[in-house]
C-alpha atoms as an extended CHARMM CRD file, in Angstrom:
* protein
*
       228  EXT
         1         1  MET       CA              8.6740000000      -29.3970000000       48.2940000000  PROA      1               0.0000000000
         2         2  SER       CA              7.4730000000      -31.7400000000       45.6260000000  PROA      2               0.0000000000
         3         3  PRO       CA              4.0400000000      -33.3380000000       45.0990000000  PROA      3               0.0000000000
         4         4  GLU       CA              5.6900000000      -36.3240000000       43.4320000000  PROA      4               0.0000000000
         5         5  SER       CA              6.6660000000      -38.5160000000       46.3330000000  PROA      5               0.0000000000
         6         6  GLY       CA              4.5640000000      -41.1010000000       48.0460000000  PROA      6               0.0000000000
         7         7  GLY       CA              3.8810000000      -41.4530000000       51.7430000000  PROA      7               0.0000000000
         8         8  THR       CA              6.6550000000      -41.4430000000       54.2690000000  PROA      8               0.0000000000
         9         9  ARG       CA              7.0480000000      -43.4040000000       57.4940000000  PROA      9               0.0000000000
        10        10  TRP       CA              5.7980000000      -41.4130000000       60.4780000000  PROA      10              0.0000000000
        11        11  GLY       CA              4.5970000000      -42.7820000000       63.7930000000  PROA      11              0.0000000000
        12        12  VAL       CA              1.5300000000      -40.5450000000       63.4800000000  PROA      12              0.0000000000
        13        13  ASN       CA              0.7920000000      -38.6570000000       60.2790000000  PROA      13              0.0000000000
        14        14  PRO       CA              0.3410000000      -34.9220000000       60.9520000000  PROA      14              0.0000000000
        15        15  LEU       CA             -3.0100000000      -33.6080000000       59.8140000000  PROA      15              0.0000000000
        16        16  ALA       CA             -2.7410000000      -31.8390000000       56.4650000000  PROA      16              0.0000000000
        17        17  PRO       CA             -5.9850000000      -30.1700000000       55.3480000000  PROA      17              0.0000000000
        18        18  PRO       CA             -6.5440000000      -29.3510000000       51.6730000000  PROA      18              0.0000000000
        19        19  GLY       CA             -3.9950000000      -26.8330000000       50.4440000000  PROA      19              0.0000000000
        20        20  VAL       CA             -1.3780000000      -27.7890000000       53.0770000000  PROA      20              0.0000000000
        21        21  TYR       CA              1.6970000000      -29.7790000000       52.0570000000  PROA      21              0.0000000000
        22        22  ALA       CA              1.6230000000      -33.2360000000       53.6650000000  PROA      22              0.0000000000
        23        23  PRO       CA              4.7850000000      -35.1680000000       54.6590000000  PROA      23              0.0000000000
        24        24  GLN       CA              6.2970000000      -37.0530000000       51.7200000000  PROA      24              0.0000000000
        25        25  GLU       CA              9.5990000000      -38.6410000000       50.7390000000  PROA      25              0.0000000000
        26        26  ASP       CA             11.4500000000      -35.3290000000       50.7650000000  PROA      26              0.0000000000
        27        27  THR       CA             10.1710000000      -34.6820000000       54.2950000000  PROA      27              0.0000000000
        28        28  GLY       CA             11.3830000000      -38.1050000000       55.3800000000  PROA      28              0.0000000000
        29        29  LEU       CA             14.8040000000      -37.5760000000       53.8180000000  PROA      29              0.0000000000
        30        30  LEU       CA             15.2160000000      -34.2720000000       55.6420000000  PROA      30              0.0000000000
        31        31  ALA       CA             13.9120000000      -35.7680000000       58.9020000000  PROA      31              0.0000000000
        32        32  GLY       CA             16.6250000000      -38.4310000000       58.7080000000  PROA      32              0.0000000000
        33        33  ALA       CA             19.2520000000      -35.7160000000       58.3310000000  PROA      33              0.0000000000
        34        34  LEU       CA             17.7300000000      -33.8960000000       61.3080000000  PROA      34              0.0000000000
        35        35  TRP       CA             17.9610000000      -36.9670000000       63.5310000000  PROA      35              0.0000000000
        36        36  ASP       CA             21.5860000000      -37.5310000000       62.5100000000  PROA      36              0.0000000000
        37        37  GLU       CA             22.5310000000      -33.9510000000       63.4060000000  PROA      37              0.0000000000
        38        38  PRO       CA             24.2670000000      -33.7160000000       66.8240000000  PROA      38              0.0000000000
        39        39  VAL       CA             22.2490000000      -30.7700000000       68.1210000000  PROA      39              0.0000000000
        40        40  ARG       CA             22.3620000000      -30.0480000000       71.8430000000  PROA      40              0.0000000000
        41        41  ALA       CA             19.1530000000      -30.1760000000       73.8530000000  PROA      41              0.0000000000
        42        42  GLY       CA             17.5090000000      -26.7700000000       74.0360000000  PROA      42              0.0000000000
        43        43  ALA       CA             19.0940000000      -25.5430000000       70.8030000000  PROA      43              0.0000000000
        44        44  GLU       CA             16.9690000000      -23.1260000000       68.7690000000  PROA      44              0.0000000000
        45        45  VAL       CA             15.5920000000      -24.4160000000       65.4690000000  PROA      45              0.0000000000
        46        46  LEU       CA             13.8060000000      -22.6480000000       62.6260000000  PROA      46              0.0000000000
        47        47  ASP       CA             11.6310000000      -24.6150000000       60.1950000000  PROA      47              0.0000000000
        48        48  VAL       CA             10.8490000000      -22.4140000000       57.1830000000  PROA      48              0.0000000000
        49        49  GLY       CA              7.9530000000      -23.4290000000       54.9430000000  PROA      49              0.0000000000
        50        50  THR       CA              6.7190000000      -25.8190000000       57.6100000000  PROA      50              0.0000000000
        51        51  GLY       CA              3.5870000000      -27.0750000000       55.8060000000  PROA      51              0.0000000000
        52        52  SER       CA              1.8190000000      -29.4490000000       58.1860000000  PROA      52              0.0000000000
        53        53  GLY       CA              4.6470000000      -29.0120000000       60.6940000000  PROA      53              0.0000000000
        54        54  ALA       CA              6.0750000000      -32.5240000000       60.3730000000  PROA      54              0.0000000000
        55        55  LEU       CA              9.7200000000      -31.4410000000       60.6420000000  PROA      55              0.0000000000
        56        56  ALA       CA              8.9720000000      -28.9500000000       63.3990000000  PROA      56              0.0000000000
        57        57  LEU       CA              7.3350000000      -31.7250000000       65.4170000000  PROA      57              0.0000000000
        58        58  GLU       CA             10.3270000000      -34.0130000000       64.8820000000  PROA      58              0.0000000000
        59        59  ALA       CA             12.6700000000      -31.2990000000       66.1310000000  PROA      59              0.0000000000
        60        60  ALA       CA             10.4550000000      -30.5890000000       69.1530000000  PROA      60              0.0000000000
        61        61  ARG       CA             10.4400000000      -34.2850000000       70.0520000000  PROA      61              0.0000000000
        62        62  ARG       CA             14.2240000000      -34.0090000000       70.3920000000  PROA      62              0.0000000000
        63        63  GLY       CA             13.8480000000      -31.3840000000       73.0770000000  PROA      63              0.0000000000
        64        64  LEU       CA             14.7500000000      -28.5060000000       70.7610000000  PROA      64              0.0000000000
        65        65  ARG       CA             13.1910000000      -25.0330000000       70.9030000000  PROA      65              0.0000000000
        66        66  VAL       CA             11.3350000000      -24.7560000000       67.6030000000  PROA      66              0.0000000000
        67        67  THR       CA              9.9720000000      -21.8490000000       65.5950000000  PROA      67              0.0000000000
        68        68  ALA       CA              8.0270000000      -22.7530000000       62.4500000000  PROA      68              0.0000000000
        69        69  VAL       CA              7.0950000000      -20.3580000000       59.6320000000  PROA      69              0.0000000000
        70        70  ASP       CA              4.7520000000      -20.6360000000       56.6760000000  PROA      70              0.0000000000
        71        71  VAL       CA              3.1910000000      -18.1250000000       54.3070000000  PROA      71              0.0000000000
        72        72  SER       CA             -0.1300000000      -20.0330000000       54.3940000000  PROA      72              0.0000000000
        73        73  TRP       CA             -2.5930000000      -19.4330000000       57.2050000000  PROA      73              0.0000000000
        74        74  ARG       CA             -3.9100000000      -22.9760000000       56.6890000000  PROA      74              0.0000000000
        75        75  ALA       CA             -0.4250000000      -24.3380000000       57.2640000000  PROA      75              0.0000000000
        76        76  VAL       CA              0.0180000000      -22.1780000000       60.3680000000  PROA      76              0.0000000000
        77        77  TRP       CA             -3.1960000000      -23.4350000000       61.9480000000  PROA      77              0.0000000000
        78        78  ALA       CA             -2.5080000000      -27.0390000000       60.8970000000  PROA      78              0.0000000000
        79        79  THR       CA              0.9420000000      -26.9170000000       62.5100000000  PROA      79              0.0000000000
        80        80  ARG       CA             -0.4350000000      -25.3960000000       65.7030000000  PROA      80              0.0000000000
        81        81  LEU       CA             -3.0700000000      -28.1280000000       65.9030000000  PROA      81              0.0000000000
        82        82  ASN       CA             -0.5640000000      -30.8860000000       65.1440000000  PROA      82              0.0000000000
        83        83  ALA       CA              1.7520000000      -29.6110000000       67.8770000000  PROA      83              0.0000000000
        84        84  VAL       CA             -1.1020000000      -29.7580000000       70.3930000000  PROA      84              0.0000000000
        85        85  LEU       CA             -2.0410000000      -33.2740000000       69.2800000000  PROA      85              0.0000000000
        86        86  ALA       CA              1.5980000000      -34.3810000000       69.5100000000  PROA      86              0.0000000000
        87        87  GLY       CA              2.0250000000      -32.8300000000       72.9600000000  PROA      87              0.0000000000
        88        88  VAL       CA              5.0100000000      -30.6980000000       71.9480000000  PROA      88              0.0000000000
        89        89  ARG       CA              5.6790000000      -26.9650000000       71.9880000000  PROA      89              0.0000000000
        90        90  VAL       CA              6.2330000000      -25.1870000000       68.6540000000  PROA      90              0.0000000000
        91        91  ARG       CA              6.0370000000      -21.4450000000       68.0560000000  PROA      91              0.0000000000
        92        92  VAL       CA              4.2740000000      -20.9980000000       64.7010000000  PROA      92              0.0000000000
        93        93  LEU       CA              4.4010000000      -17.7290000000       62.7480000000  PROA      93              0.0000000000
        94        94  ARG       CA              2.8650000000      -16.6660000000       59.4540000000  PROA      94              0.0000000000
        95        95  GLY       CA              5.0830000000      -14.9830000000       56.8950000000  PROA      95              0.0000000000
        96        96  ASN       CA              7.4050000000      -15.3020000000       53.9460000000  PROA      96              0.0000000000
        97        97  LEU       CA             10.5460000000      -17.3000000000       54.7940000000  PROA      97              0.0000000000
        98        98  PHE       CA             12.6980000000      -15.3800000000       57.3000000000  PROA      98              0.0000000000
        99        99  GLU       CA             10.6550000000      -12.1910000000       57.5390000000  PROA      99              0.0000000000
       100       100  PRO       CA              8.6680000000      -13.1770000000       60.6640000000  PROA      100             0.0000000000
       101       101  VAL       CA             11.8290000000      -13.8440000000       62.7240000000  PROA      101             0.0000000000
       102       102  GLY       CA             13.5790000000      -10.5650000000       61.8860000000  PROA      102             0.0000000000
       103       103  ASP       CA             17.2600000000      -10.6720000000       62.7540000000  PROA      103             0.0000000000
       104       104  ARG       CA             17.0380000000      -13.6310000000       65.1680000000  PROA      104             0.0000000000
       105       105  SER       CA             19.6650000000      -16.3300000000       64.7340000000  PROA      105             0.0000000000
       106       106  PHE       CA             19.3890000000      -20.0990000000       65.1560000000  PROA      106             0.0000000000
       107       107  ASP       CA             21.4730000000      -23.1790000000       65.8380000000  PROA      107             0.0000000000
       108       108  LEU       CA             19.6810000000      -25.1450000000       63.1020000000  PROA      108             0.0000000000
       109       109  ILE       CA             17.5520000000      -24.1330000000       60.1200000000  PROA      109             0.0000000000
       110       110  LEU       CA             15.4050000000      -26.6800000000       58.2720000000  PROA      110             0.0000000000
       111       111  ALA       CA             14.0090000000      -25.9710000000       54.8020000000  PROA      111             0.0000000000
       112       112  ASN       CA             11.8580000000      -28.0410000000       52.4600000000  PROA      112             0.0000000000
       113       113  PRO       CA             11.0560000000      -25.2760000000       49.9650000000  PROA      113             0.0000000000
       114       114  PRO       CA              9.2430000000      -25.4210000000       46.6230000000  PROA      114             0.0000000000
       115       115  TYR       CA             11.8160000000      -26.7160000000       44.1030000000  PROA      115             0.0000000000
       116       116  VAL       CA              9.9820000000      -28.1970000000       41.0960000000  PROA      116             0.0000000000
       117       117  PRO       CA             10.8780000000      -26.5130000000       37.7720000000  PROA      117             0.0000000000
       118       118  ALA       CA              7.7320000000      -25.1310000000       36.1830000000  PROA      118             0.0000000000
       119       119  PRO       CA              6.8720000000      -23.5000000000       32.8440000000  PROA      119             0.0000000000
       120       120  GLY       CA              6.2320000000      -19.7800000000       33.0270000000  PROA      120             0.0000000000
       121       121  GLY       CA              9.6270000000      -18.4360000000       33.9820000000  PROA      121             0.0000000000
       122       122  ARG       CA              9.8260000000      -16.8060000000       37.4060000000  PROA      122             0.0000000000
       123       123  ALA       CA              6.1220000000      -15.9780000000       37.6180000000  PROA      123             0.0000000000
       124       124  LEU       CA              4.8100000000      -16.5740000000       41.1290000000  PROA      124             0.0000000000
       125       125  PRO       CA              2.7600000000      -19.7920000000       41.4070000000  PROA      125             0.0000000000
       126       126  ARG       CA             -0.7890000000      -19.7040000000       42.6910000000  PROA      126             0.0000000000
       127       127  GLY       CA             -2.9910000000      -21.9590000000       44.7840000000  PROA      127             0.0000000000
       128       128  ALA       CA             -1.7510000000      -25.3450000000       45.9690000000  PROA      128             0.0000000000
       129       129  ALA       CA              1.1170000000      -25.1970000000       43.4450000000  PROA      129             0.0000000000
       130       130  ARG       CA              2.8390000000      -22.6390000000       45.7090000000  PROA      130             0.0000000000
       131       131  ALA       CA              4.0290000000      -25.6340000000       47.7400000000  PROA      131             0.0000000000
       132       132  TRP       CA              6.0560000000      -27.0900000000       44.8530000000  PROA      132             0.0000000000
       133       133  ASP       CA              6.3290000000      -24.8970000000       41.7400000000  PROA      133             0.0000000000
       134       134  ALA       CA              9.4630000000      -22.7290000000       41.8160000000  PROA      134             0.0000000000
       135       135  GLY       CA              9.9760000000      -21.0180000000       38.4700000000  PROA      135             0.0000000000
       136       136  GLY       CA             11.6230000000      -22.2360000000       35.2930000000  PROA      136             0.0000000000
       137       137  ASP       CA             14.7790000000      -23.4640000000       37.0240000000  PROA      137             0.0000000000
       138       138  GLY       CA             13.1860000000      -24.5690000000       40.3050000000  PROA      138             0.0000000000
       139       139  ARG       CA             15.2150000000      -22.0100000000       42.2570000000  PROA      139             0.0000000000
       140       140  LEU       CA             12.6740000000      -19.2620000000       42.9300000000  PROA      140             0.0000000000
       141       141  VAL       CA             12.8250000000      -19.9280000000       46.6890000000  PROA      141             0.0000000000
       142       142  LEU       CA             16.1040000000      -21.8480000000       46.9300000000  PROA      142             0.0000000000
       143       143  ASP       CA             18.1140000000      -18.8090000000       45.8590000000  PROA      143             0.0000000000
       144       144  ARG       CA             16.4810000000      -16.6910000000       48.5650000000  PROA      144             0.0000000000
       145       145  ILE       CA             17.3110000000      -19.2940000000       51.1870000000  PROA      145             0.0000000000
       146       146  CYS       CA             20.9350000000      -19.3670000000       50.0340000000  PROA      146             0.0000000000
       147       147  ARG       CA             21.0940000000      -15.5600000000       50.2980000000  PROA      147             0.0000000000
       148       148  GLU       CA             19.2310000000      -15.0930000000       53.5610000000  PROA      148             0.0000000000
       149       149  ALA       CA             19.8970000000      -18.1740000000       55.7070000000  PROA      149             0.0000000000
       150       150  PRO       CA             23.6380000000      -17.6510000000       56.3850000000  PROA      150             0.0000000000
       151       151  ALA       CA             23.0080000000      -14.3960000000       58.2750000000  PROA      151             0.0000000000
       152       152  ARG       CA             20.5570000000      -16.2070000000       60.5580000000  PROA      152             0.0000000000
       153       153  LEU       CA             22.9160000000      -18.9950000000       61.6340000000  PROA      153             0.0000000000
       154       154  ARG       CA             24.8760000000      -18.7920000000       64.8530000000  PROA      154             0.0000000000
       155       155  PRO       CA             28.5740000000      -19.7620000000       64.7620000000  PROA      155             0.0000000000
       156       156  GLY       CA             28.6170000000      -23.5350000000       64.3580000000  PROA      156             0.0000000000
       157       157  GLY       CA             24.9880000000      -23.4310000000       63.1910000000  PROA      157             0.0000000000
       158       158  VAL       CA             23.7060000000      -25.7070000000       60.4370000000  PROA      158             0.0000000000
       159       159  LEU       CA             21.3090000000      -25.3140000000       57.5180000000  PROA      159             0.0000000000
       160       160  LEU       CA             19.6410000000      -28.4780000000       56.1910000000  PROA      160             0.0000000000
       161       161  VAL       CA             17.7390000000      -28.0310000000       52.9310000000  PROA      161             0.0000000000
       162       162  VAL       CA             16.1330000000      -30.6790000000       50.7280000000  PROA      162             0.0000000000
       163       163  GLN       CA             15.6500000000      -30.2430000000       46.9930000000  PROA      163             0.0000000000
       164       164  SER       CA             15.5180000000      -32.0580000000       43.6710000000  PROA      164             0.0000000000
       165       165  ALA       CA             18.5720000000      -32.7320000000       41.5340000000  PROA      165             0.0000000000
       166       166  LEU       CA             16.4940000000      -31.0870000000       38.7730000000  PROA      166             0.0000000000
       167       167  SER       CA             16.8620000000      -27.7200000000       40.5350000000  PROA      167             0.0000000000
       168       168  GLY       CA             20.6480000000      -27.6000000000       40.7510000000  PROA      168             0.0000000000
       169       169  PRO       CA             22.0350000000      -28.7740000000       44.0880000000  PROA      169             0.0000000000
       170       170  GLU       CA             25.4980000000      -27.8270000000       42.8510000000  PROA      170             0.0000000000
       171       171  THR       CA             24.2570000000      -24.2230000000       42.6160000000  PROA      171             0.0000000000
       172       172  THR       CA             22.9380000000      -24.4200000000       46.1800000000  PROA      172             0.0000000000
       173       173  VAL       CA             26.2740000000      -25.7470000000       47.4370000000  PROA      173             0.0000000000
       174       174  GLY       CA             28.2060000000      -23.0900000000       45.4890000000  PROA      174             0.0000000000
       175       175  LEU       CA             26.1020000000      -20.2000000000       46.7740000000  PROA      175             0.0000000000
       176       176  LEU       CA             26.3680000000      -21.3530000000       50.3750000000  PROA      176             0.0000000000
       177       177  ARG       CA             30.1240000000      -21.8260000000       50.1140000000  PROA      177             0.0000000000
       178       178  ALA       CA             30.4150000000      -18.3540000000       48.6140000000  PROA      178             0.0000000000
       179       179  ALA       CA             28.5930000000      -17.0600000000       51.6980000000  PROA      179             0.0000000000
       180       180  GLY       CA             31.2910000000      -18.5800000000       53.9110000000  PROA      180             0.0000000000
       181       181  LEU       CA             29.5900000000      -21.8380000000       54.8890000000  PROA      181             0.0000000000
       182       182  LYS       CA             30.9720000000      -25.3680000000       54.6340000000  PROA      182             0.0000000000
       183       183  ALA       CA             28.4250000000      -27.0170000000       52.3270000000  PROA      183             0.0000000000
       184       184  ALA       CA             27.9580000000      -30.4140000000       50.6740000000  PROA      184             0.0000000000
       185       185  VAL       CA             25.2760000000      -32.8740000000       49.5770000000  PROA      185             0.0000000000
       186       186  THR       CA             24.9550000000      -35.3860000000       52.4220000000  PROA      186             0.0000000000
       187       187  ARG       CA             21.9180000000      -37.5050000000       51.5010000000  PROA      187             0.0000000000
       188       188  ARG       CA             20.3670000000      -38.7710000000       48.2870000000  PROA      188             0.0000000000
       189       189  ARG       CA             17.2200000000      -40.7100000000       47.4180000000  PROA      189             0.0000000000
       190       190  ARG       CA             15.7640000000      -41.5810000000       44.0180000000  PROA      190             0.0000000000
       191       191  ILE       CA             11.9760000000      -41.7470000000       43.5970000000  PROA      191             0.0000000000
       192       192  ALA       CA              9.5970000000      -42.3980000000       40.6970000000  PROA      192             0.0000000000
       193       193  PHE       CA              7.8860000000      -39.5000000000       38.9500000000  PROA      193             0.0000000000
       194       194  GLY       CA              4.4290000000      -38.5960000000       40.1330000000  PROA      194             0.0000000000
       195       195  PRO       CA              1.7410000000      -36.9720000000       37.9990000000  PROA      195             0.0000000000
       196       196  VAL       CA              3.2240000000      -33.4470000000       37.9360000000  PROA      196             0.0000000000
       197       197  LEU       CA              6.6660000000      -34.4390000000       36.6410000000  PROA      197             0.0000000000
       198       198  ARG       CA              5.1610000000      -37.0060000000       34.2670000000  PROA      198             0.0000000000
       199       199  ALA       CA              3.0450000000      -34.2260000000       32.7750000000  PROA      199             0.0000000000
       200       200  ARG       CA              6.1540000000      -32.0050000000       32.4610000000  PROA      200             0.0000000000
       201       201  ALA       CA              8.5690000000      -34.6570000000       31.2130000000  PROA      201             0.0000000000
       202       202  ARG       CA              8.6160000000      -33.4000000000       27.6280000000  PROA      202             0.0000000000
       203       203  TRP       CA              9.1810000000      -29.8090000000       28.7620000000  PROA      203             0.0000000000
       204       204  LEU       CA             11.9480000000      -30.9210000000       31.1440000000  PROA      204             0.0000000000
       205       205  ARG       CA             13.6740000000      -32.8100000000       28.3110000000  PROA      205             0.0000000000
       206       206  GLU       CA             13.4310000000      -29.7770000000       26.0600000000  PROA      206             0.0000000000
       207       207  ARG       CA             15.0980000000      -27.7670000000       28.8520000000  PROA      207             0.0000000000
       208       208  GLY       CA             17.8550000000      -30.3820000000       29.1140000000  PROA      208             0.0000000000
       209       209  LEU       CA             16.8900000000      -31.2630000000       32.6860000000  PROA      209             0.0000000000
       210       210  LEU       CA             15.9450000000      -34.8280000000       31.7680000000  PROA      210             0.0000000000
       211       211  GLN       CA             17.7920000000      -37.3050000000       29.5800000000  PROA      211             0.0000000000
       212       212  GLY       CA             16.1900000000      -39.9020000000       27.2900000000  PROA      212             0.0000000000
       213       213  THR       CA             13.3460000000      -41.8280000000       28.8920000000  PROA      213             0.0000000000
       214       214  GLU       CA             14.3820000000      -41.0460000000       32.4590000000  PROA      214             0.0000000000
       215       215  ASP       CA             11.3590000000      -41.2520000000       34.7450000000  PROA      215             0.0000000000
       216       216  THR       CA             12.8390000000      -40.9000000000       38.2310000000  PROA      216             0.0000000000
       217       217  GLU       CA             13.8370000000      -37.9120000000       40.3170000000  PROA      217             0.0000000000
       218       218  GLU       CA             16.7580000000      -37.7140000000       42.7150000000  PROA      218             0.0000000000
       219       219  LEU       CA             16.1570000000      -35.8800000000       45.9890000000  PROA      219             0.0000000000
       220       220  VAL       CA             19.1420000000      -34.5490000000       47.9270000000  PROA      220             0.0000000000
       221       221  VAL       CA             19.8450000000      -32.9170000000       51.2770000000  PROA      221             0.0000000000
       222       222  VAL       CA             22.3860000000      -30.0950000000       51.3120000000  PROA      222             0.0000000000
       223       223  ARG       CA             24.0680000000      -29.5210000000       54.6750000000  PROA      223             0.0000000000
       224       224  ALA       CA             25.7870000000      -26.1910000000       55.2760000000  PROA      224             0.0000000000
       225       225  GLU       CA             27.6100000000      -25.1630000000       58.4660000000  PROA      225             0.0000000000
       226       226  LEU       CA             28.7430000000      -21.7330000000       59.5760000000  PROA      226             0.0000000000
       227       227  PRO       CA             32.2990000000      -22.0960000000       60.9610000000  PROA      227             0.0000000000
       228       228  VAL       CA             32.8600000000      -21.1250000000       64.5720000000  PROA      228             0.0000000000
């Protein structure tokens, strides 16, 4: 997740109280990938780090059986309320990534994790920044998803994860391929910096993550499939 992107195009914006990540450009990019995915009706979907539940609601509207997880109680209650308002059924659990679902497996996993590189090494972020800050390389949560998601996919199951090009999509693809999945970047979108990345631009250039006067960020969707 990134705080940088502007609003996205939703029929009805899910409610996002203070401290809950609201749908933005990365959410919209991942939602487009979701709608393009040929998932059978009734398939089981897991949305990890659901925030306001926007992606979970989109999956439920397709007739999919959706479980949503977030570490924030505010996000859990916001998603439950948004599901009621949208008239769809979503099972919402509180917990850290895959822990609440144990060893259950899914046909589709959606992930819009924190991925913004942040000063301070791999120290855990606090407050609202938990929704976007992800350590010095932006991979604090991405690496866990790459390690833990493959074991929770059914044969033929798909993982869709959105991240910034600043946090190494080639690493994501490599880790997922090493785990036996067929993985590739399938969607890209370039957006202007918001206040957080503008404030970190000098630090990002010193790290070699930005070149020259670059002031835009590329978002990507990585699609990974477990062979049958």
